[in-house]
C-alpha positions as CSV (number, residue, x, y, z in Angstrom):
1,X,167.6,-61.6,73.8
2,X,168.6,-60.4,77.1
3,X,171.6,-58.2,77.3
4,X,173.5,-58.4,80.4
5,X,176.5,-56.3,81.3
6,X,179.2,-57.4,83.4
7,X,181.3,-59.4,81.5
8,X,182.9,-62.2,83.4
9,X,181.4,-60.9,86.7
10,X,179.4,-63.5,89.2
11,X,175.9,-62.5,88.4
12,X,176.7,-62.0,84.3
13,X,178.3,-65.3,84.6
14,X,175.5,-67.2,86.2
15,X,172.9,-65.5,83.8
16,X,174.8,-66.7,80.7
17,X,175.2,-70.3,82.1
18,X,171.3,-70.7,82.9
19,X,169.8,-69.0,79.3
20,X,170.8,-69.2,75.8
21,X,168.8,-65.8,75.6
22,X,171.4,-64.2,77.3
23,X,174.2,-62.2,75.6
24,X,177.0,-61.0,77.8
25,X,178.9,-57.7,77.6
26,X,181.8,-56.4,79.2
27,X,185.2,-54.9,79.0
28,X,186.8,-54.1,76.5
29,X,184.3,-54.2,74.0
30,X,181.7,-52.8,76.7
31,X,183.0,-50.0,79.3
32,X,181.1,-47.4,81.1
33,X,184.2,-45.1,80.9
34,X,183.6,-45.4,76.7
35,X,180.0,-44.3,76.5
36,X,180.0,-45.0,72.9
37,X,180.6,-48.6,73.5
38,X,177.3,-48.7,75.6
39,X,175.1,-47.8,72.4
40,X,177.2,-50.1,70.1
41,X,176.6,-53.2,72.2
42,X,172.9,-52.3,72.5
43,X,172.4,-51.7,68.7
44,X,174.3,-55.2,68.2
45,X,172.3,-57.4,70.3
46,X,169.1,-55.3,69.9
47,X,167.6,-56.6,73.3
48,X,164.4,-57.5,74.5
49,X,165.4,-56.5,78.0
50,X,168.6,-55.4,79.9
51,X,170.3,-56.4,83.0
52,X,172.7,-54.2,84.4
53,X,175.3,-56.4,86.4
54,X,178.1,-53.9,85.7
55,X,179.3,-51.7,88.6
56,X,182.4,-50.6,90.4
57,X,182.4,-52.7,93.2
58,X,185.9,-52.1,95.2
59,X,184.3,-50.5,98.4
60,X,187.4,-48.9,99.9
61,X,188.9,-48.2,96.5
62,X,186.0,-45.8,95.6
63,X,186.8,-43.5,98.7
64,X,189.8,-42.3,96.6
65,X,188.4,-42.7,93.2
66,X,184.8,-41.5,93.5
67,X,184.9,-39.9,89.8
68,X,185.2,-43.4,88.6
69,X,182.9,-44.8,90.9
70,X,180.4,-42.4,89.8
71,X,181.2,-43.0,86.2
72,X,180.5,-46.8,86.5
73,X,177.5,-46.8,89.0
74,X,175.8,-43.7,88.0
75,X,176.6,-42.3,84.8
76,X,176.8,-45.6,82.9
77,X,173.4,-47.2,84.1
78,X,172.0,-43.6,83.2
79,X,172.8,-44.3,79.6
80,X,171.7,-47.8,79.4
81,X,168.1,-46.3,81.0
82,X,168.2,-43.6,78.2
83,X,168.6,-46.5,75.6
84,X,165.9,-48.5,77.0
85,X,163.7,-45.9,77.3
86,X,164.4,-45.1,73.8
87,X,163.5,-48.8,72.7
88,X,160.8,-49.3,75.2
89,X,162.4,-52.4,76.9
90,X,162.8,-53.1,80.5
91,X,165.7,-52.7,82.4
92,X,166.6,-54.5,85.5
93,X,169.4,-52.7,87.6
94,X,171.3,-54.3,90.4
95,X,172.0,-52.3,93.5
96,X,173.2,-52.9,96.9
97,X,172.4,-52.5,100.8
98,X,175.1,-50.2,101.1
99,X,172.6,-47.4,100.1
100,X,171.6,-47.8,103.9
101,X,173.7,-46.7,106.9
102,X,172.6,-49.8,109.1
103,X,171.1,-48.1,111.9
104,X,167.5,-49.1,111.7
105,X,168.0,-52.2,113.9
106,X,165.7,-54.4,111.6
107,X,165.8,-55.6,108.1
108,X,165.5,-52.9,105.5
109,X,162.2,-52.6,103.4
110,X,162.2,-50.8,100.0
111,X,160.8,-47.6,101.4
112,X,163.1,-47.0,104.1
113,X,165.3,-43.5,104.1
114,X,168.7,-44.3,102.5
115,X,171.7,-43.1,103.9
116,X,175.1,-44.3,102.6
117,X,178.0,-44.1,104.6
118,X,180.6,-44.2,101.8
119,X,181.3,-43.4,98.2
120,X,180.5,-46.8,96.8
121,X,176.8,-46.8,98.5
122,X,176.5,-43.1,97.5
123,X,177.5,-43.7,93.8
124,X,175.2,-46.7,93.8
125,X,172.0,-44.7,95.2
126,X,172.8,-42.1,92.5
127,X,172.5,-44.9,90.0
128,X,169.3,-46.0,91.4
129,X,168.0,-42.6,91.1
130,X,169.1,-42.1,87.5
131,X,167.6,-45.4,86.2
132,X,164.5,-44.8,88.2
133,X,163.8,-41.8,85.8
134,X,162.6,-44.5,83.4
135,X,159.3,-45.9,84.3
136,X,160.2,-49.5,83.1
137,X,163.0,-49.7,85.2
138,X,163.5,-52.5,88.2
139,X,166.2,-52.0,90.8
140,X,167.2,-55.2,92.6
141,X,169.2,-54.3,96.1
142,X,171.1,-57.2,97.0
143,X,173.8,-58.2,99.3
144,X,177.0,-60.0,100.6
145,X,177.0,-61.8,96.6
146,X,179.4,-64.5,96.5
147,X,180.0,-67.3,93.8
148,X,182.2,-70.3,92.8
149,X,183.9,-67.8,90.6
150,X,185.4,-64.3,91.1
151,X,186.5,-62.3,94.0
152,X,184.2,-62.8,97.1
153,X,184.2,-63.5,100.9
154,X,183.5,-66.9,100.6
155,X,186.6,-67.7,98.3
156,X,189.0,-65.3,100.3
157,X,188.1,-67.5,103.5
158,X,188.8,-70.5,101.9
159,X,192.0,-69.5,100.4
160,X,193.2,-67.9,103.7
161,X,192.4,-70.9,105.6
162,X,195.0,-72.9,103.4
163,X,197.7,-70.6,104.6
164,X,196.8,-70.0,108.2
165,X,195.4,-71.9,110.9
166,X,194.0,-68.9,112.8
167,X,191.8,-66.0,111.2
168,X,190.3,-62.8,112.7
169,X,186.7,-62.2,111.1
170,X,184.5,-59.1,111.8
171,X,181.4,-60.5,114.2
172,X,179.6,-57.3,114.4
173,X,177.9,-56.7,110.9
174,X,174.9,-58.6,110.1
175,X,173.5,-59.2,106.6
176,X,172.1,-61.5,104.0
177,X,174.4,-63.7,102.1
178,X,173.5,-64.1,98.6
179,X,174.6,-66.7,96.0
180,X,175.1,-65.4,92.7
181,X,173.4,-68.2,90.8
182,X,170.0,-67.8,93.1
183,X,170.1,-64.0,92.1
184,X,170.4,-65.0,88.2
185,X,167.3,-67.4,88.7
186,X,165.4,-64.6,90.4
187,X,166.3,-62.1,87.7
188,X,165.5,-64.7,85.1
189,X,162.0,-65.4,86.7
190,X,161.5,-61.7,86.8
191,X,162.4,-61.2,83.1
192,X,159.9,-64.2,82.4
193,X,157.0,-62.2,84.2
194,X,157.8,-59.1,82.4
195,X,157.7,-61.1,79.0
196,X,154.0,-61.8,79.6
197,X,153.2,-58.1,79.8
198,X,154.6,-55.3,81.7
199,X,152.5,-54.0,84.9
200,X,153.0,-50.6,86.4
201,X,153.7,-52.5,89.8
202,X,156.7,-54.0,88.2
203,X,158.6,-50.8,88.0
204,X,160.6,-49.3,91.3
205,X,162.8,-51.0,93.9
206,X,163.0,-54.7,95.1
207,X,165.1,-56.2,97.7
208,X,166.7,-59.4,96.4
209,X,168.7,-61.3,98.9
210,X,169.2,-64.7,100.3
211,X,166.8,-65.9,102.8
212,X,168.1,-65.5,106.4
213,X,171.2,-63.5,107.9
214,X,174.4,-63.8,109.8
215,X,177.5,-62.0,110.3
216,X,180.7,-62.0,108.3
217,X,181.9,-64.2,111.1
218,X,179.0,-66.6,111.1
219,X,179.5,-66.8,107.1
220,X,183.1,-67.7,107.5
221,X,182.2,-70.5,110.1
222,X,179.6,-71.9,108.1
223,X,182.0,-71.8,104.9
224,X,184.8,-73.6,106.9
225,X,182.2,-76.2,108.1
226,X,181.0,-76.9,104.6
227,X,184.6,-77.3,103.6
228,X,185.2,-79.8,106.3
229,X,182.9,-82.2,104.8
230,X,185.8,-82.3,102.0
231,X,188.2,-83.2,104.5
232,X,189.5,-79.7,104.7
233,X,191.0,-78.7,108.4
234,X,189.0,-76.2,110.4
235,X,190.8,-73.0,111.1
236,X,190.4,-71.0,114.4
237,X,188.1,-68.0,113.4
238,X,188.2,-65.4,116.1
239,X,185.3,-62.8,116.1
240,X,186.4,-59.3,116.1
241,X,184.7,-55.8,116.2
242,X,184.5,-53.6,113.0
243,X,186.8,-51.1,115.1
244,X,189.7,-53.8,115.2
245,X,189.4,-54.0,111.5
246,X,189.6,-50.4,110.3
247,X,188.8,-49.7,106.4
248,X,188.8,-46.8,104.3
249,X,184.9,-46.9,104.1
250,X,182.3,-47.7,106.6
251,X,180.2,-50.4,106.5
252,X,176.7,-50.9,107.5
253,X,176.3,-52.7,111.0
254,X,173.1,-54.4,110.0
255,X,172.0,-54.4,106.4
256,X,169.6,-57.1,106.4
257,X,167.1,-57.1,103.7
258,X,163.2,-57.9,103.9
259,X,162.1,-59.2,100.6
260,X,158.7,-59.8,100.9
261,X,157.9,-57.2,98.2
262,X,159.6,-59.3,95.7
263,X,157.8,-62.6,96.7
264,X,154.3,-60.3,96.4
265,X,154.7,-58.8,93.2
266,X,156.9,-61.2,91.1
267,X,156.2,-64.5,93.2
268,X,160.1,-64.7,93.6
269,X,161.8,-66.0,96.5
270,X,165.4,-66.4,97.0
271,X,166.6,-69.7,98.7
272,X,167.9,-69.6,102.3
273,X,171.5,-69.0,102.1
274,X,173.1,-71.6,104.2
275,X,172.0,-74.5,101.7
276,X,173.1,-72.5,98.9
277,X,176.6,-71.8,100.5
278,X,176.8,-75.5,100.8
279,X,176.5,-76.1,97.3
280,X,179.1,-73.3,96.2
281,X,181.9,-74.8,98.6
282,X,181.2,-77.9,96.7
283,X,181.8,-76.3,93.2
284,X,184.8,-74.2,94.6
285,X,186.4,-77.6,96.4
286,X,185.8,-80.3,93.6
287,X,186.0,-78.7,90.5
């Protein structure tokens, strides 16, 4: 059985939809703010592998609530890693492109120096460091995750377009949109490989994001183009600079991820982002 944290979150939901071997846990029965619930869930499920999809993901709110972000993104994962080590089972931990400052000017590889620009990225980097103290930990850095459920950029854009005909979207931040279902498929493929026998090169950090890249403005336009196939009106989407949309947390301007290591070690490739976006928009609008 695979224990998946993150409750009703995007990745946890997609994992549960794809495998009967997934046992999801989340609040209130599983809560990183109550460490005793972590061990209780672990004991109840008796997993053969753990996927940590639970995290503090409110990037701007983290700036004012650093202690809470660290409990969720560092301390909770550290306890999961401790339990996995005691049981001798692998841990797959989901991390983020926000561990980088976005100044490289090219897609990041796993060995590039990290330099988070905010509390969220710093707390996620601390979580990576905590779980990597365990020699059977796999860290998956992903980016710009969206799904047909939950709170994400694609759903936000579709909702905004129902209320206004003109939108402003940041056009100078670059990244790799990642469908949560595609990420779930990748995780299950990794789990299958690991189940066949652990290899030392499975441990460590891997980038796992949708293939290809765009900007937030480009992703918004693509979302509305897909929605137009269903008769939705195309809003006007004006490109703006990051400076024109100030936020408490600083975002990396270019956090594209090179995922060739994931392909090389696990033979796992996430699909191109645009077809996955089309499918997601179809589900959102028609269901």
